[in-house]
N, C-alpha and C positions, 0 to 999 in steps of 0.2 A: 480492418482484422489487425491485429497488433502485427507488424514484424522488425523480429528481432535478434539480436546475434545468441549462438550459444555461450551460456557463462564458459569463459575457462578456467581448469583446475576443476579441485574436488571442490562437492556440495560445505558448507559450513556444516558445522555439529549446532543442533537446535534442542529443544525440551522437547519432550513430547507431549504436555498439559498445558494447563495455565500455572502463569505467564506465560505464552507462546514467544521462546525470546532463542535470539543469536548466542551461539557458544566462543565460537570461535571467528576465523578471520574477520572480527573488530575491526571497523572505524580509528585512524585517531582520533581524539577532540578536533585538531582543525580540520580536518578531512570532513566530518560529522558536521561540523558549524557551516563549512562551504557547501556544503550540499542541503543545509537544510537553511541558507541564501537563494538558493537557487530553483528548491522545491517548492515555496509560499509565491509563486509569483502566478498565479494562473486569476485569471480578472473575475471571475462566479466566484472566486471563494474565500473565504475567511481561515484565520490561524485561529485555534480555541482550541484550552486543555481537552485533552480528547476524555470523553465520557464512560471507555470502555476497557483502556490501557491501564499502562502500571502508571504509576505516579511520574510526570513529568515527561510521559506522552504529548507530542502533540498531536492536534487531528487539523484535517483540511474537509472545511465545514462549506457543505454548498448554500449559496447566499438568501438567503431571507427574502430575496427577491427573485427569483430560480425558480419556477413550477415545483412542486416536490409532492409525492404521492406517496413518497416514502415508505412505500411497500418492498419494494424490493432496489436493488441496487446501491445498498448502505449498508454498515454496521448496525448501525444505532440512530437513532433522528436523522441528520443530514450529514453523520460524521462516514465517510467512501471512503476512507485514507486514515492511519495515522506513521506516526516514525516515532519510533520507542529511542529514549534516552539514550547519550555520547556511548554507555559503555555496551549497548548494542548494537544501535544505527539501524537496525533493519524495520520493514514497514510491514504494516498487515492494509489489503486492499481491500475491497468489491472487486471484482470481476466478471464481465459477460463467459458463459460458457465456452465458447472457445477463445477469447483471450488467457482465461484461465488456463487454459490447456495451452497454449502456446508456450506462457511463464513456467511451466511446470514441465515442459517435455523440453524446454531450453534452456533448462539448469537454472533458473533466476529464482526459484522459488516453491513452495510447497504448499499444500493446503492447510487449512491452522485445522490442530488435531480435534476441537469440536464441531469443524463444519459441517451443516448438515443435521446437526442434535441441537433442539429446540430453538431458538430466532433465531441462529447463526447461520446464513447463505452457505451448501454448498459450496462455493467460487469465493472463498475469500483466502487468499492466498497471502502467506509471508513470504514478501520481499527480500532477498539479503541486501546485507548492508551494499554502498558503491564502495570497493577497493581505490579507484581512482577517478581522474578528470569524465575518459573515455565510459565506464561504467555510471558516472552521476548523469550522462546523459540517454543511457539506456534503461535505467530505474525511474527518470524523466518518463519516457514516453509510457514506460506499466504505468504510471500513476497516471497521465496525459488521459490511457484507457480506461483509467476507474473514471476518472470524473466525467469521460464523454459515455460510461454504462451509467451512471450514475442519471447525467442529463437524459440518457434514452430514458431509462425506467421512472424517471419522471414526465416524462410526456413533453419534453424539452427538445429541440431541433439543434443539433450541431452542428 
């Protein structure tokens, strides 16, 4: 189960439709790039253009050599998370029910407005962009939880 601190301050403003984006408290271009440098470090993951998000969004994709039933734990195909371009900086992640609740309750994110409608699972969260190094560590824990959820949904031992 995900164990993260409560996010300090007010929640940022976001859109309530597609594209689901963060409008306030966005990171500087330098902060965004530093976070992306840290984000794409998982051994089992490839960095690809997102196939479900806005142009410029980059996906975390469970590698082809990992087992995948791709029925749950993902947004589309093997894409379990993606980060939006620097003007936004937030991420969408597929989480387990417990981790999704933790992220929302600790004010690190919110449910995607289309979650539970059509092919988008109920537990897709928009995770707010990290504002500093400490927040990057917390958001990386959330992304790691999303990876563990994708692997669990695929029947891969973590």
